[in-house]
N, C-alpha and C positions, 0 to 999 in steps of 0.2 A: 492433512492427512487424514486425521480422524473425520473430519467434515466431510471430505470425499468418498472416505470408505465407510461411512454411513449415510451418505447422500442426504445429509441434512439443509433444510431449507434457510440457509444463511448466506448474508452478503457481508464480505469484508472490504473494507475502503482502507486503502493506504493513501495517505497525502505524503507525498516524496518530493521533498525539498534538497535530497541527496547527503542529508547530514541527520544526527539525531537531535534534533531541536529543544526536546523537553531535557534531556541531557545538559547540553549544550548551555540554556539558560539557566538552569538549576544550579550549573558549578559557578557560575557567575554570582551568585547570591553567597556563595562560600570565597567570594575575591578571587576565585581561580580565571585567570585570562585566558590560559591557553587549555584546551580539553582535548586530550589524547584519545583517539579511537570515536572522535563523533562524526567524523566526516565520512559519508557513505556513498561515494558516487560508484557507479555503474553496476547497484545492485537490479536484477531483473525481475522484480517480484512476479510478474508476468509469468516468466520463464518458470521459476522457482511454482507456481502456483499449478500451472499446467503438466510439471515434471511429477506433480504428486495426487493427477487426475481431478483437478479442480478448473472448472472453466474462469477464464479471466480476460480482462481486456485493460489498456492504458487509454487513458485523457489525456493530451497536450496541449490541448487547446478549450478556453472556457466553452464556445459555442459548441463541442463536444458533450458536454457534461449531462445534460437534460437525457438526450437519447441513450448515453452508456448506462447511466442510473436505471432507464427504465428496463434495459435490457438485463442487468443485473439484479432488480428484483423481481423481474419476471422468469428468471431462469429455474427451472426444476433442479433441487440440489445446490450446493455451495457455489458461489462467484467471487472472486475475488478483483476489485476495481482498483486499479493505481491511477491516481491522479497525480499528475507532474505539475509542480509547483516552483516559483521560484524564492 
């Protein structure tokens, strides 16, 4: 929201695998086999960004990434790029 309100020239890239991977892996270092709250299916980051006035796009196939990155980096103001991975 702040980036959109201030029209900041910043690109946000979200690597979306449907869960909070960093927390999931970190918990395993402490011997936790089950981590509550790390599965995050269905969050629409593009929709959330657009609802706050930020341009956004989603990449679902590797072949789309180069063009999407160019679009994001060339955009005036903030841009959120969500990259779907497995």
